[in-house]
C-alpha positions, 0 to 999 in steps of 0.5 A: 501696082500702079505707080502714083502720079507725082505732082509738084505744087508751087505756091507763090501768093504773098498773102499766106493762108489768106491768099485765094490761089493758096486756097485753090491749092489746098482744095487741089491737095484735098481732092488729090488725097480723096482720089488717091494714087497721087503724091504731092511735093510742095514748094512755097516760093514765098516762105522759102524765097529765091533771090532775083537771078543775077549775073554772078549766079548765072555765071556759075552755070557757065563753069564746068561742074568740076571747075567750080569753086565753092561759091559757084557750086553753092550758087549753081546748086539752087538751079540744079535742085529745082531742075531735079525736082522738076524732072522728078514729077509728072504734073506741075501745079502752079498756084498763082495770083495776078499781080499787076497783070503778071506773075509774082516775082517769087514765081518768076525767080523759079522760072528763071532757074528752070528755063535753062538753055541746054537743060530744059530747052535748046536752040535750033535752026527752027527755033527753041526746042523743049527738052522736058518731055511727058509732063503736064502743067496746071495753073490755078489762077486767082484774080481780083478782076475779070481778065481771062480772054481780054487783052489785059491778060498777059499772064496766061500767054506768058506762063503758057510760053514759058512752060512751052519753051521747056516742052510742056505743051499740055497746060490747063488753066483754072481761073477764079476771077472777080474775087475783089468784086463783091461777096457774091461774085467771089463765092461764085467764082471760087465755087466754079474753080473748085468744081473745075479742080475736082474734075481735073484731079479725077483726070490725073 
């Protein structure tokens, strides 16, 4: 029996069901269900938000597990839970809008807890080395304007570098752009993105 592909799906749109990136995520789920052989774990970073990382929580990671007090154990548990979830899946799907040329703060809070020296990457004389092996990432990117391939698209390299820092080099972007540029542009972009998602799911 073939082992199912395990997908971790992260949603980060603050618009709930009205978010276009969430709509792309739902299409991904529907196509994965149609294909079969895929199990999906969802994490809604807006419905269950992570607080911004602060020095106290960061400090809890620096204390040996056996020496943590109750408060430190609770704080460290946030990162440990997310790391275990990351390592348990084969494909990481990040459904994200573009907010002010970047990623939502909710998604940044997730990255802040999984990008950890000694856990997902390490420093070497030749630069950082990723420790997360054998995983793929898919970014479902919904945008009001046209940014891909322009100097204003700081989101694509940022996410590519953060994933790459962990060792996830196989990263595929599906863009739905121009969603705020009229009905015709929106429907065309969403249609193309859905087709790209369908082709992508067939390759899982």
